[in-house]
C-alpha positions in Angstrom: 3.9 -2.0 4.7 1.5 1.0 4.7 -2.0 -0.1 4.4 -4.0 3.3 5.3 -4.1 5.4 3.5 -4.1 3.4 0.5 -1.1 3.7 -1.7 -2.7 3.0 -4.9 -5.3 5.6 -4.3 -3.0 8.2 -2.7 -0.8 7.8 -6.0 -3.9 8.4 -8.1 -4.4 11.7 -6.3 -0.8 12.9 -6.8 -0.4 11.7 -10.3 2.1 8.7 -10.0 3.7 6.7 -7.2 7.0 8.7 -8.0 5.4 11.9 -7.2 3.8 10.6 -4.1 7.2 9.5 -2.7 8.8 12.6 -3.4 5.7 14.3 -2.0 5.3 12.5 1.0 9.5 12.4 1.8 9.6 16.3 1.7 6.8 16.9 3.6 7.9 14.2 6.3 11.4 16.1 6.4 9.6 19.4 7.0 7.8 17.8 9.6 11.0 16.2 11.3 12.8 19.7 11.0 9.8 21.5 12.9 9.6 18.7 15.4 13.6 18.9 16.1 13.1 22.6 16.4 10.4 22.5 18.9 12.0 19.8 20.9 9.1 17.6 20.8 8.8 13.7 20.3 6.2 13.2 17.6 3.1 10.8 18.7 3.2 9.5 14.9 6.1 9.0 12.9 6.7 11.8 10.4 6.1 9.7 7.1 2.7 8.5 8.5 1.6 12.1 9.2 2.8 13.4 5.8 1.0 10.4 4.3 -2.3 11.4 6.2 -1.8 15.0 5.1 -2.0 14.0 1.3 -4.9 11.8 1.8 -6.8 14.4 3.5 -5.8 17.2 0.8 -4.0 19.1 3.4 -0.9 18.8 1.1 -1.1 18.9 -2.7 1.3 18.4 -5.6 1.6 21.4 -7.3 3.2 21.4 -11.2 5.9 23.7 -11.8 5.3 26.7 -14.2 7.3 26.1 -17.4 
């Protein structure tokens, strides 16, 4: 269970819990790919790093153009 950053507050930043889950998982996959290509073992799990990036506004959700 993730306690920090708080999921309820993060989902409010993004819009809803579904968008938060999709954004965090996509970013975590990007990070995992980068780590594999560089051959490094991350200090923090990729999903945790992705959640922290969302919390710190380093990664933001963008609505697609219609």
